[in-house]
C-alpha positions as CSV (number, residue, x, y, z in Angstrom):
1,M,3.7,-18.3,23.3
2,T,3.5,-15.0,21.6
3,S,3.3,-14.3,17.9
4,Q,6.6,-12.8,18.1
5,D,8.1,-15.9,19.7
6,T,6.5,-18.2,16.8
7,G,6.9,-16.2,13.9
8,V,3.2,-15.9,13.3
9,P,1.3,-14.2,11.6
10,C,3.1,-14.7,8.3
11,E,2.0,-15.4,4.8
12,L,2.7,-18.6,2.7
13,F,1.7,-16.8,-0.3
14,R,0.2,-13.4,-1.9
15,F,-0.7,-13.0,-5.2
16,G,-1.7,-9.4,-6.6
17,V,-1.8,-5.8,-5.5
18,E,-4.2,-3.8,-3.1
19,G,-7.7,-4.4,-4.4
20,N,-7.0,-7.7,-6.2
21,V,-5.3,-9.9,-3.7
22,V,-5.3,-13.6,-2.9
23,A,-3.2,-14.5,0.3
24,L,-2.7,-17.4,2.6
25,R,-2.2,-15.9,6.2
26,L,-0.9,-18.3,9.1
27,D,-2.0,-17.1,12.5
28,S,-1.4,-19.7,14.9
29,L,0.6,-23.1,15.4
30,D,-0.5,-26.6,16.6
31,Q,2.6,-27.9,18.3
32,R,3.2,-31.4,19.3
33,P,4.1,-32.0,23.0
34,G,7.9,-31.8,22.1
35,G,7.5,-28.4,20.4
36,S,7.7,-29.5,16.9
37,V,4.8,-27.9,14.7
38,E,2.1,-30.2,13.3
39,Q,0.1,-27.7,11.4
40,A,-0.5,-24.1,11.0
41,S,-4.0,-22.5,11.1
42,G,-4.7,-19.4,9.3
43,T,-7.1,-17.9,6.4
44,I,-6.9,-17.5,2.8
45,E,-8.0,-13.9,2.2
46,I,-9.6,-12.7,-0.9
47,D,-10.1,-9.1,-2.0
48,C,-10.9,-8.6,-5.6
49,G,-12.8,-6.1,-7.6
50,D,-14.6,-3.0,-6.8
51,L,-17.0,-3.6,-3.8
52,A,-18.2,-0.1,-3.7
53,A,-19.5,-0.5,-7.3
54,G,-21.0,-3.6,-6.4
55,R,-18.7,-5.8,-8.5
56,G,-16.1,-7.6,-6.2
57,V,-15.8,-10.1,-3.4
58,R,-14.1,-10.0,-0.2
59,G,-13.8,-12.8,2.4
60,V,-11.8,-15.3,4.2
61,L,-11.6,-18.9,4.3
62,P,-10.3,-20.6,7.5
63,T,-7.8,-23.2,6.5
64,F,-4.7,-25.2,7.8
65,V,-1.3,-25.9,6.5
66,A,0.5,-29.1,7.1
67,A,4.2,-29.7,6.5
68,D,3.4,-31.6,3.2
69,D,1.4,-28.7,2.0
70,V,4.4,-26.5,2.4
71,D,6.4,-29.2,0.7
72,A,3.7,-29.1,-2.1
73,W,3.7,-25.1,-2.4
74,R,7.6,-25.3,-3.0
75,K,6.7,-27.7,-6.1
76,V,4.1,-25.2,-7.1
77,L,6.4,-22.3,-7.1
78,D,9.2,-24.2,-8.9
79,A,6.7,-25.2,-11.6
80,L,5.4,-21.6,-11.9
81,D,9.0,-20.2,-12.2
82,M,9.4,-22.7,-15.2
83,G,6.3,-21.4,-16.8
84,Y,3.9,-24.1,-16.0
85,D,0.4,-23.8,-14.9
86,V,-0.3,-25.4,-11.2
87,A,-2.7,-26.4,-8.8
88,W,-2.2,-26.7,-4.9
89,R,-3.9,-29.0,-2.9
90,E,-6.1,-30.4,-5.8
91,D,-8.6,-33.0,-4.8
92,L,-7.7,-32.9,-1.1
93,R,-9.8,-32.0,1.9
94,A,-8.8,-28.4,1.8
95,D,-9.3,-25.4,-0.1
96,E,-7.3,-25.6,-3.5
97,V,-5.5,-22.9,-5.2
98,H,-5.1,-23.0,-9.1
99,V,-2.7,-20.6,-10.7
100,R,-2.1,-20.3,-14.6
101,W,-0.2,-18.1,-16.5
102,E,-2.2,-15.3,-18.5
103,D,1.0,-13.9,-20.2
104,D,4.6,-13.1,-19.1
105,D,3.7,-11.0,-16.3
106,T,0.2,-11.9,-15.3
107,L,-1.4,-14.8,-13.4
108,I,-5.0,-15.9,-13.0
109,V,-5.4,-17.3,-9.6
110,T,-8.5,-19.2,-8.5
111,V,-9.5,-20.3,-5.1
112,R,-11.9,-23.4,-4.9
113,D,-13.6,-23.8,-1.7
114,R,-14.6,-27.5,-2.0
115,M,-15.5,-28.0,1.5
116,G,-17.7,-25.0,2.5
117,L,-19.5,-23.0,0.0
118,L,-18.7,-24.9,-3.2
119,T,-17.5,-21.6,-4.6
120,D,-14.7,-20.5,-7.1
121,V,-13.2,-16.9,-7.1
122,T,-10.9,-16.2,-9.7
123,T,-8.6,-12.9,-10.1
124,V,-5.9,-11.6,-12.1
125,A,-2.5,-11.1,-10.4
126,P,0.3,-9.0,-12.1
127,V,3.7,-10.7,-11.3
128,S,6.7,-8.1,-10.9
129,D,10.1,-8.8,-11.5
130,D,10.8,-9.5,-7.8
131,W,7.6,-11.5,-7.2
132,F,9.4,-14.9,-7.2
133,D,12.1,-13.8,-4.9
134,D,9.6,-12.6,-2.4
135,A,7.5,-15.7,-2.8
136,Y,10.5,-18.0,-1.9
137,D,11.2,-15.6,1.0
138,R,7.7,-16.3,2.3
139,L,8.3,-20.0,1.8
140,E,11.4,-20.1,3.8
141,R,9.8,-18.3,6.6
142,V,7.1,-20.8,6.8
143,Y,9.5,-23.8,6.5
144,A,11.3,-22.2,9.5
145,L,7.9,-22.5,11.7
146,F,7.8,-26.2,10.8
147,E,11.3,-26.7,11.9
148,R,11.1,-25.3,15.3
149,R,12.0,-27.6,18.1
C-alpha cells in the first residue's frame, strides 16, 4: 500500500511556527488482517530555539498512536478550546505531551520522553485565530485513517 492509498504521512498535531515546533507525524499504519488499522507509527518532531547560536533542541522521538490515543487527543483539544491546561498520554507507556495556556494566544508545550532518555523539552507556541480549526481538521484526517476498512 502506498502512502497516497493510506493517507500517510499526516500529522495528528502541530504546535508553533518554524523554529519553534512540536508536531506528531504519522508515517505508517499497522493494519489487522481484515484491513482495519490497529495503530499508526510515527515520530514526535521537536525543533526549538536557535541551534546555530547553541541554544536549541532538534530531535525526533519514535512513537505509536492507537485509536484510544486519538480519542484522548479529541478530549485534549476540547479541554484546550475551553481554556483548560491538559496532558495527553500522561503516565502511560508512551511519550507524554503537556499543554498549558500562557495567555490568550500562547501555549506552553512540553514533551516528556519517559521511556527513553527521561527528558522533557518545553517550548512556547503561539496560537492563531484558526489554530483550533486546523487542529480539528488534523484530528479528523487521523480518525479517517483508523476507520479504513
